[in-house]
N, C-alpha and C positions, 0 to 999 in steps of 0.2 A: 249247254244249258244247267243252270244251278239247281242244285236238289231243292224239293219243296218243302223241306223241314219235316216231313213225314216218313222219310224212307226207312225201311227195315234194315237196320245195320246188320253185317254179318251174313247175311244171305246171299246167295249166287244172284248175280244181276240177271235180269230178264234182258236177254240178248237178242236183238233183232238186227238183220242184215238186208240190205238191197243187193241186187247183181252189183258187181264193178263194171262200169259201162265203158265200151270202147269210146276212145276220144278220136276217131277218124273224123268227126263231125260235132257241131254243136247239138245240144240235146234237145229233144222235141216232146210232144205231149205224151208220148209212151214212156219215156224215161221219167218224166215228172210224176205220171200216174202212179207208178211203184213207189217212188220215193215219198210222195205226200202220203200214201197209205202206210207205209212204215213210219212215218212220222206221227200220223194220227194214233196208229197202235202204241207207240212207245209214250206218246203223251198221255194216253188213257191210263197205261200202266204206272206212269210217274204219278199221276194223280190218284191212284189205288194205293200209293204210299210205297211202292216197291222200289229197288234199286233197278236202274236200267241202263242198258249199253246200246246205243244205235249207231251203226255203222254202215257208211256209203263209200264210194271212191272211184277211182277210175282204173282200167285196164290198159295199160300202154305198151305192151310187147305185140310180138306178132307180126306176120307177113302183111296183113291189111293195114295196119298202122305205118309200116315201112313203106309200102306202095303210096299210100296217101301223102306223106311227108315227101318223097322224091318228086311227087306230082306237083307239089307245091313249092319245091326248091329249096326245102330246109331238111335239117338232119330230123330224125324221129323224135329225139329228146327235145329240140326246138319245138317242134310241132305239138307235142305233148303239153309242154310248159306252156305255150300260147293257148291252147283250148282250155286246160284247167283253170288256168288264172282270169282268162277273159269271157269264157263261157259257163263252165260247169259250176264251180264255186260262186260265182255271182248269183246264179240262177238259183240255187239252193238257199242263198241268203235272200233273195228277193220272195220266194215261196215260204219263208218263215220255217224252214227245216230246221229243226233242233238237233242235229246230229252230234253224237259225241266225239266222232273221229271221222277223218277222210284220209283213206289210204290211197296211195299211188303205188302200183306194182313197179316203179322205176326208183322207189325209196331204197336206200341200203338197208334199213331195218326189216324190208321185206325180202330182198333179193338174197341177204346172207342166208336168212332162215329157210328160204326155198331150197337153196344148194343142200343145207344140212338135213332136210327133210328127205330129199331125193337120194342124198348119199347114205342115209339110214336105210333105205329100202333097198339100195343096191346092195350094201353090206349084209342085209338079211336075206339075199337071195331072191328079192322079190321083183326084180328087174334083169333083163338079159338083152343081148344084142342080136338084132335080125334084120330082115329087109321086108320091104312092104311096098305095094304098087296098088294104087286105087284112085278112084275119083275124090277131088279134093275141093270143098267149097272155100274159097278165101274168105268170103264174108262171114261165113260161120266159124272159120278156123277149125275145120272137122272133116275127115275122111267120112265119107258118105257109104251106107251100103247101097249095091246096086238096086235092091228092091226099093230104096226110098226116092230114088229119082224119077223125074217127069220127064216128058218130050215136048219139044216145040213142034210146029207143024212140019219141020225138016228134019225131024229124028234125033236133033241135038239133044243130048242129056242135060237137064237142068236141075239146079238146086231146088227143092219144093217150097222153100223158104224165101229166098231171094230172087227166083225165077231167073238166074243168071247161070251162064253154061260152067259145069265143072271142069276142073283141070286133072289129066290124068298124071299122078305124081309117082315117081320110083325113087326110093332111097333108101339109105340104110339107117336104122333107127335102133334106139333102144326102147324096150317093151315092159310095161308093167302087167303082171300075171292076172288081169283082170278077171279071166275065165274061171279062176279058181274061186271066185266069190259068189257066183251065183246062188248057190244054196243057202249060204249066210245071209245074202240080201234077200231072198224070199221068205227066209225065217224072220227076218226083220221086219218085212212088210206085214206078215201074218201076226206077229206078236204086237204090233203097233198099226192098227188100221189108220190111225190118222196121220201117220208118218207123212204121206203125201196127200195133198188136197189140191183141187176137189177130187171126188171119187172117180170122176172120168180121167182124171190124170193119173191116178193111182192104178186103174186098170190098165192104161196104156204102158204104164212101166212095168208091172207085173208080167202083162203078156211079152213085153220085149225081153226081160230078163228070163222067162221060160224058155224062149226060143234058143237060149245058150248065148254067151258072151264070149266075145272074141278078145283076146289081149289087146292091151292098148299101147299105142305108140306114144311115147312120152318124150320124144325128142325129134328136132328137124336139124338136117344138115346142108340145106339148100340156102339158107340166108342166115344172117348173124344177128339180128335184131332181137335179142331175148337173154334170158339168164343162161350163162354158160354151165353145161353139164360138168359138174366138179371134177370127175375123173377123166374127161374127155372133152377138151377145148374145141375140138371141131364140131360140137353138136350144142345146140341151145335147147333148153326145156320148153317142151310143148307148152303153147301159151295156155292152154286151159288147167294144166297141172299147176303152172305159175300162178294163174288167177284162182283158182279155187282155194289155194293156200292162203290167200288173204284174209280169210275168215278166222284164221288161226295166228298168222304173224301180227295182225293188227292188235290182238289182246294179249300179246306177250309171249308168245310161242318161242320157247329156246331162249328167251331173253328175260322175262319177268314172270316167274313161276307163280308168284303170289296173285298178281292180275290175271293170269291164264287161269288158275284154279277157281277165281272168283267170278270168272266169266264164260270160260267155253264148257261145253260147246254151244252154238246158237239155239236158242229156242225156236226162233222162226227165221227161215231163210226164204224171203220173198223173192221170186223169180218169175220172168216171162215163161210161158208154156214152151217157147221155142228152145230153151236151155235147160229144160226139166231133167232131162237124162243125164247131164253133166252133175247136177246137183243130188239127184236121187239115185243114182247108179255109181258113178265114177267117185264122187266125194265121199260116201259112206264106206266104199270099199278102200279107199285110200287110207281113211280114219282106222278101219279095221285091220290093215296090214300095219299100221303103226301102234296099234294098241290103245288108240285114242277114242272116246266117247263119240258117238254120232249124235246129229242134230236132232232135236225133238221134232221139227215139223219142216216140211219143204211144201211151201203155198205157192202154186202157180197161178197167176192172174192171166187171164184172156189178153187178146190183142185189141187196141183201139182200131176201129175201122172208119176209114172215109171214102165214101163211093164204093163200098163193098171190097176194099183193098185194105191189108194191114198197113198201117202208118209207118213211114219209113222215109229215110232220106233218099234211098234208091229208087223208089216210085214217085218221087215227087209230090208225096202227099204230107210230108213233114209239115207241121204247123208249130211255130215258137209259141211257148206258153205266154209269152209277154203280149201277143197278139191279142190274147183273151184277157189277161189280167188288166190291161190298159183300158179295157171296155167294161168288165164284169167288176173287177176288184181283185185281190189276192184271196181274200176268204170265201168269195163266192167261187172262185176257181178250186179252192181246194176242196169245198163241199160239193160241187157239182158232179165231179167224175165218181166220186164215192157213192152218190145219192142217186146218180142215173144208170150205173152199171153194176149188176151183181158181180162181187169180186170172184174171179175164177173163170167167169164167162166172157166171151167177146162181147164188144160193145160198139155201137156206132155213135160217132159225134156228128153234131150239126149246131150251127149257130142258132137255128131256129128253136131246137130243143132247148138249148142253154138260155136263150131268151125267155122262152115260155116258162120254164121251171123258177127262173130267178124272178120273173114278174110275179107270178101265182105264190110260189111258196116263201121265197126269201121277202120279197117287197111288200107283198099284200098280206100274207099271213103272219108272218113273223115280225118284221119292221115295223109294220102298222100297228100291231099289238102293242109292242114297246112303246111306240110313240103315243099310242091313245092312253095307256095307263100312266105314264108320265105326265102327260098333259092334264088329265083328269085330278090326279093328286095336286098337282100345282094349282089347277083352278078351283078345287072344291076345299083343299086343306092347305094352301099357301105353300105346298111342296113338302110338307111334314108328313111322313107315312103315318096314316091313323093305326089305332089299335082295333083289331076285329073283336067284337063283342057280342055278336048276333049271328053266329055262325050256324047253319042247317044241313040238311040234306045235300043241298047244291054245292056247298062248301066241301061237305065231305067226299062229294064224287071227284071234285078238283083234287083233293089230297090223294085220294086213291088212284088217280089217274097219274099223278106225279110218281106214287111208289111204284106202279106198274112200268112206267117208262124207264125208271132208274133201273129196274131189275132186267127188263128187256134190253136196254142198250148196254149194260154192262156185261151181260152174257154173250150178245151177239157181238159186239166189238171187241171186247176184251179177251174173250175165250174162242168164239168161233171164226172171227175174222170176217164176220158178215156185217161191212160197213154199211151196205146199204140198209138192212134190216134194223140195225140199231138206229141210223139216222130216221127212218121212218117212224119207228117207235116214239122218238123225240118230236118228231113234226105231227104225228098223231095227237100228241098231247098239246102242241101249241094250237091245233085245231079245236081241240076239246075247250081250251083256255078262251079261244075266240068264241065259241059256242056260249059259254057261261056269260061273257060280257053281254052278247046279243040277248041272250034270255033275261038276264037280270036288269038290262036297261037302267045303268047308273045314272044316265043324264036325266032320266025321268025321276028316279029315286031321290036326286038332288033337290027335286022342287018341294019335297016333303022336308020342311025345317025344324020338325018336331023331333025330340029326343030320340025317338025310336027309329025315325027316317034317317037321322044322322048317324045313328049306329049302324044301320043297315047299310048306308053308303059306305062308310069305313070299313065294314066287313068285306064288301064287294071288292073295293079297291086294294085292301091288304091281301086278299086271297090272290087276285091277279097278279100283284107285285111279287109275292111270294112264289108263286107259280114260276114267274120270269125268274127268280133266282135259281130255282132248279135248273131251268133251262140254259141260264148262262154257265152253270157249272158243267152240265152234260155236254154242251157244245164246245166249250173251251179247247178241246183237242183238236177238233175240227176247224173252228173259225176262231182263233185266239183273239185277233184284234177286235172284232165287232163284240164277241163276249166280254172282253175287258171294257169296252164302252157302256155296255149294258150294265155291267157289274158296278161301274162308277155312278152310272145314272140312277141305280136304285140305292145308292148311298151304303152299299155293302162293304166297300174297302175299309171305312172307319170302324167298322164293328165287327166285321168277320174276318179280315185280314186279306191278304192277297188271293186272288182267283186261283192260281195255280197250286194253291195250297189246301183247297176244298177237295175233300176225298169224293170222287165220283160216286161211291156206294153209299155215302151218306147224304147225298143230295136230296134224297126224298124225305129226310128228317124234317118234319113240318114245323113252323115257326121260328126259324132262324134269323129272319130280318127283324130289326129291332124298331118297334113303334117310336116315331119321332125322327128316325133317319130323314135325312135330306134327299128327297128325290128331285132330279132335275131332268128337265127334257133337253137333251144334247142334239147333236147332229143326226139326221136321219140314219139308220144303219144301213140300209140299202136303198140309195137314191134310185129314182125312175132312170131307165136307160134312155139315152138320147137314140134317134132314129140312127139304127146302124145301115151304112151303105152296102150294097151286095158285095159279098166276099167272094 
């Protein structure tokens, strides 16, 4: 994505990452949820005028990928290439994701640096050879602690996440001395209370580390689909060590020091709660061992639930994002999940809830407001935005409402990652403007053709249009396509420039729209939904 033209040069980039996703299958709503959240966050910071780096990508090594490829009669690399080019990258483009890079762990720029990183740890005495036997979940690509397992009705031990039987593995591996980093990790959590979010996730990790850490197996020797251990080609590097290092290799670790210094570490790692320990325990310990700075924050989002079950391919509740965008549109899709679910909490999805929120908040409250204002400017002032000359207490209340909405949304979205709270602050203001229109009754004021009547009508419609200008700026990171349509409808492009160049923190500065600007009633922002068949 091109720079906004207001970037602060020389500063460290605001660096946000999603997990790199397993390519054992096509992406579903859960993957898209995290990626859209990262996109909204980074678009918001771009509109603050900051340098931004947004990274996503795919995790392509490990036993799970190897087995999936074998089941489909292709090599692991062929399988990964197919999924990335036909499913993952096209979906991010479809959802208007403005990522700066897309890393694949099979790329040479990554694998070479992974070997160098692990070799360095080995040379420093942080890695040793040993043996291990224990329960392993291929779906998680993780050895499980016995206490983490659940049982089915027959006493079979299951992974608590995938609900599938674990395998008992015994092999000779290399180990990273993770057990030596417990005290340093606890000191990190205490010194930086916001390092792990939400608080429930922080408490889980702190309690886990306090129980004592075991050394981590960082190699596998029973299969060969992975990055070879540089000093022992009978082993491949454990897929999670490989995967976590993408956050460093993608921004120049070991290859472009200038870029690395200007970007690393990540300010925010967005992760699913099921992979929290990897990012909040193993990853910072690896960085400490290498003398590198730790991330600013690890933010764990909850699970999307359907019928009380975590959404995934394995339990057949996976839903294609395109199933929803074809019905509701891409912008509404981007808006819905961040609006309906508090980030960090589990949330349930249903067609009925999406339909109700779309109709009430997007079509009726927001879209209808934009259409009414444009239509009245066209009807009463021939499409030329009038000058406000008779402002009073009612107009001041709208101005104050926009100021409040800007401050709340900027703090909640930009700083707190409270996407729901920020969006609600914006839509509370939309409701306020609707209330203002209803109370002022411009259609009745229009019947007064006196100079005072015309001045009052002009003030009402300018106030409503200027309020919508602020809304367009605030919602641009969330719904860029419809925000652009509204921006153009208000005639703002000609006088104020590109929407992406409008600083969100200045959206509340009143009077930015120029009187005389051409206001046009374009296509409806959020059309009425056709009757949806039972899903």
